[in-house]
Short mmCIF file of the C-alpha atoms (twelve columns), coordinates in Angstrom:
data_MODEL
# 
_entry.id   MODEL 
# 
loop_
_atom_site.group_PDB 
_atom_site.id 
_atom_site.type_symbol 
_atom_site.label_atom_id 
_atom_site.label_alt_id 
_atom_site.label_comp_id 
_atom_site.label_asym_id 
_atom_site.label_seq_id 
_atom_site.Cartn_x 
_atom_site.Cartn_y 
_atom_site.Cartn_z 
_atom_site.pdbx_PDB_model_num 
ATOM 1   C CA . MET A 1   -269.433 -138.076 23.198 1 
ATOM 2   C CA . ALA A 2   -270.677 -134.692 24.536 1 
ATOM 3   C CA . THR A 3   -270.637 -131.146 22.922 1 
ATOM 4   C CA . LEU A 4   -268.215 -128.745 24.659 1 
ATOM 5   C CA . ASP A 5   -271.357 -126.906 25.943 1 
ATOM 6   C CA . LYS A 6   -272.775 -130.037 27.522 1 
ATOM 7   C CA . PHE A 7   -269.487 -130.954 29.067 1 
ATOM 8   C CA . GLU A 8   -269.138 -127.471 30.567 1 
ATOM 9   C CA . GLU A 9   -272.671 -127.762 31.779 1 
ATOM 10  C CA . MET A 10  -271.860 -130.960 33.666 1 
ATOM 11  C CA . VAL A 11  -268.829 -129.311 35.197 1 
ATOM 12  C CA . GLN A 12  -270.929 -126.351 36.387 1 
ATOM 13  C CA . ASN A 13  -273.613 -128.580 37.834 1 
ATOM 14  C CA . ILE A 14  -271.094 -130.780 39.635 1 
ATOM 15  C CA . PHE A 15  -269.292 -127.721 41.081 1 
ATOM 16  C CA . GLU A 16  -272.671 -126.311 42.170 1 
ATOM 17  C CA . LYS A 17  -273.669 -129.492 44.040 1 
ATOM 18  C CA . LEU A 18  -270.355 -129.306 46.179 1 
ATOM 19  C CA . PRO A 19  -271.141 -129.249 49.852 1 
ATOM 20  C CA . LYS A 20  -271.388 -125.552 50.910 1 
ATOM 21  C CA . VAL A 21  -268.509 -126.065 53.404 1 
ATOM 22  C CA . PHE A 22  -266.190 -126.651 50.393 1 
ATOM 23  C CA . GLY A 23  -267.794 -124.601 47.643 1 
ATOM 24  C CA . GLU A 24  -267.814 -121.519 49.687 1 
ATOM 25  C CA . LYS A 25  -263.998 -121.930 50.385 1 
ATOM 26  C CA . VAL A 26  -263.031 -122.221 46.693 1 
ATOM 27  C CA . ASP A 27  -261.752 -118.590 45.989 1 
ATOM 28  C CA . ASN A 28  -259.796 -117.321 43.090 1 
ATOM 29  C CA . VAL A 29  -260.005 -120.512 40.896 1 
ATOM 30  C CA . HIS A 30  -260.818 -120.578 37.343 1 
ATOM 31  C CA . ILE A 31  -262.057 -123.976 36.042 1 
ATOM 32  C CA . VAL A 32  -261.457 -124.537 32.241 1 
ATOM 33  C CA . VAL A 33  -262.153 -127.311 29.881 1 
ATOM 34  C CA . GLU A 34  -259.585 -128.051 27.134 1 
ATOM 35  C CA . ASP A 35  -259.671 -130.823 24.468 1 
ATOM 36  C CA . SER A 36  -256.279 -132.180 25.454 1 
ATOM 37  C CA . PRO A 37  -253.157 -131.256 27.414 1 
ATOM 38  C CA . SER A 38  -250.385 -129.386 25.598 1 
ATOM 39  C CA . SER A 39  -247.100 -131.021 25.032 1 
ATOM 40  C CA . ASP A 40  -245.593 -128.377 27.489 1 
ATOM 41  C CA . THR A 41  -248.169 -129.567 30.184 1 
ATOM 42  C CA . ILE A 42  -247.218 -133.242 29.408 1 
ATOM 43  C CA . LYS A 43  -243.615 -132.515 29.731 1 
ATOM 44  C CA . LYS A 44  -244.157 -130.422 33.016 1 
ATOM 45  C CA . VAL A 45  -246.284 -133.221 34.843 1 
ATOM 46  C CA . CYS A 46  -244.389 -136.272 33.281 1 
ATOM 47  C CA . SER A 47  -247.548 -137.801 32.053 1 
ATOM 48  C CA . GLY A 48  -248.635 -139.441 28.902 1 
ATOM 49  C CA . LYS A 49  -250.779 -137.306 26.688 1 
ATOM 50  C CA . SER A 50  -253.892 -139.506 27.095 1 
ATOM 51  C CA . ALA A 51  -253.400 -140.295 30.782 1 
ATOM 52  C CA . LEU A 52  -253.826 -136.802 32.104 1 
ATOM 53  C CA . LEU A 53  -257.571 -136.069 32.855 1 
ATOM 54  C CA . GLY A 54  -257.231 -133.061 34.900 1 
ATOM 55  C CA . LEU A 55  -254.664 -130.587 36.399 1 
ATOM 56  C CA . TYR A 56  -254.584 -128.156 39.279 1 
ATOM 57  C CA . GLN A 57  -252.217 -125.328 38.921 1 
ATOM 58  C CA . GLY A 58  -251.746 -122.556 41.658 1 
ATOM 59  C CA . ILE A 59  -251.177 -121.856 45.242 1 
ATOM 60  C CA . PRO A 60  -252.880 -124.453 47.455 1 
ATOM 61  C CA . LEU A 61  -255.120 -122.950 50.103 1 
ATOM 62  C CA . THR A 62  -252.838 -124.351 52.842 1 
ATOM 63  C CA . GLN A 63  -249.892 -122.475 51.428 1 
ATOM 64  C CA . ARG A 64  -251.528 -119.049 51.341 1 
ATOM 65  C CA . GLY A 65  -250.117 -116.884 53.765 1 
ATOM 66  C CA . SER A 66  -251.357 -113.412 55.015 1 
ATOM 67  C CA . TRP A 67  -249.543 -111.953 52.048 1 
ATOM 68  C CA . TYR A 68  -252.067 -113.759 49.602 1 
ATOM 69  C CA . GLY A 69  -254.342 -111.252 47.856 1 
ATOM 70  C CA . MET A 70  -252.557 -108.120 49.042 1 
ATOM 71  C CA . TYR A 71  -251.598 -107.581 45.388 1 
ATOM 72  C CA . PRO A 72  -253.385 -108.700 42.286 1 
ATOM 73  C CA . THR A 73  -253.192 -112.355 42.139 1 
ATOM 74  C CA . ILE A 74  -253.628 -114.597 39.130 1 
ATOM 75  C CA . PRO A 75  -256.383 -117.138 39.647 1 
ATOM 76  C CA . ASP A 76  -255.558 -120.724 40.278 1 
ATOM 77  C CA . THR A 77  -256.596 -123.028 37.459 1 
ATOM 78  C CA . ILE A 78  -258.249 -126.315 37.297 1 
ATOM 79  C CA . THR A 79  -258.252 -127.779 33.954 1 
ATOM 80  C CA . LEU A 80  -260.279 -130.647 32.783 1 
ATOM 81  C CA . TYR A 81  -259.215 -132.480 29.530 1 
ATOM 82  C CA . LYS A 82  -262.428 -133.408 27.707 1 
ATOM 83  C CA . ASN A 83  -261.061 -135.904 25.027 1 
ATOM 84  C CA . ASN A 84  -259.100 -137.787 27.729 1 
ATOM 85  C CA . ILE A 85  -261.962 -137.948 30.157 1 
ATOM 86  C CA . GLU A 86  -264.412 -139.083 27.321 1 
ATOM 87  C CA . ALA A 87  -261.871 -141.724 26.166 1 
ATOM 88  C CA . VAL A 88  -262.421 -143.601 29.368 1 
ATOM 89  C CA . CYS A 89  -266.087 -143.437 29.400 1 
ATOM 90  C CA . THR A 90  -268.824 -145.507 27.566 1 
ATOM 91  C CA . THR A 91  -272.091 -143.623 28.591 1 
ATOM 92  C CA . GLU A 92  -273.189 -140.173 29.552 1 
ATOM 93  C CA . ASN A 93  -273.539 -141.389 33.146 1 
ATOM 94  C CA . ASP A 94  -270.011 -142.609 33.055 1 
ATOM 95  C CA . LEU A 95  -269.016 -139.120 31.719 1 
ATOM 96  C CA . TYR A 96  -270.792 -137.358 34.493 1 
ATOM 97  C CA . ASP A 97  -269.227 -139.660 37.105 1 
ATOM 98  C CA . ARG A 98  -265.728 -139.261 35.830 1 
ATOM 99  C CA . ILE A 99  -266.000 -135.467 35.489 1 
ATOM 100 C CA . GLU A 100 -266.995 -135.325 39.058 1 
ATOM 101 C CA . GLU A 101 -264.222 -137.618 40.145 1 
ATOM 102 C CA . VAL A 102 -261.607 -135.485 38.305 1 
ATOM 103 C CA . LEU A 103 -263.033 -132.202 39.484 1 
ATOM 104 C CA . LEU A 104 -263.224 -133.250 43.125 1 
ATOM 105 C CA . HIS A 105 -259.688 -134.710 42.837 1 
ATOM 106 C CA . GLU A 106 -258.342 -131.411 41.526 1 
ATOM 107 C CA . ILE A 107 -260.272 -129.418 44.120 1 
ATOM 108 C CA . GLY A 108 -258.548 -131.568 46.739 1 
ATOM 109 C CA . HIS A 109 -255.195 -130.364 45.423 1 
ATOM 110 C CA . TYR A 110 -256.416 -126.886 45.651 1 
ATOM 111 C CA . PHE A 111 -257.157 -127.611 49.332 1 
ATOM 112 C CA . GLY A 112 -253.533 -128.702 49.727 1 
ATOM 113 C CA . MET A 113 -254.044 -132.592 49.770 1 
ATOM 114 C CA . SER A 114 -251.352 -134.751 48.492 1 
ATOM 115 C CA . GLU A 115 -251.945 -137.194 45.781 1 
ATOM 116 C CA . THR A 116 -252.355 -140.069 48.510 1 
ATOM 117 C CA . GLN A 117 -254.667 -137.870 50.550 1 
ATOM 118 C CA . VAL A 118 -256.788 -137.123 47.555 1 
ATOM 119 C CA . ARG A 119 -257.018 -140.766 46.539 1 
ATOM 120 C CA . ASN A 120 -258.043 -141.845 49.954 1 
ATOM 121 C CA . ALA A 121 -260.572 -139.170 50.152 1 
ATOM 122 C CA . MET A 122 -262.081 -140.011 46.791 1 
ATOM 123 C CA . LYS A 123 -262.322 -143.766 47.933 1 
ATOM 124 C CA . HIS A 124 -264.232 -142.517 51.029 1 
ATOM 125 C CA . TYR A 125 -266.382 -140.139 49.221 1 
ATOM 126 C CA . GLN A 126 -267.270 -142.939 46.475 1 
ATOM 127 C CA . SER A 127 -268.134 -145.383 49.006 1 
ATOM 128 C CA . SER A 128 -270.431 -142.926 50.867 1 
ATOM 129 C CA . THR A 129 -272.197 -142.058 47.573 1 
ATOM 130 C CA . ASN A 130 -272.988 -145.567 46.473 1 
# 
C-alpha cells in the first residue's frame, strides 16, 4: 500500500503531532518499522503472526528508578509491523489512522499503562478526535 519511506514518514508525522506534554517525556525510545514480526517475537508475545500490529519492549517510564540512566542504557523499542498494519487497511487515510492508533497504543505501554488502560485511553482519544 505504502512504500517503506512513506510509511516511516507517516510514523514520524504522527509522533511529531503528539501533544508536547507526552512527546517531551518520551526519552530513550527507538521507533522502528519492520515488515512482520519474527517467529521469536510471536512466541514471546503468544500472538498470531498477522495479529501483531505493534510491540513495545523496554522499561516503562513508571518503573524507571533513580538508577535508570546511571549507566549506558539500551533504548526501549516501539516496533510497528508494516505488513500487518496495511493488511487491515483499505485506504491511505485508514493506514494513517491505524498507524496513529498503534503508535499511541505502544506509547501508552511506554508510560506504564496496562493493556486495559491503553484500550480505555484509546477509546477516549478516538471519541475526542471525531
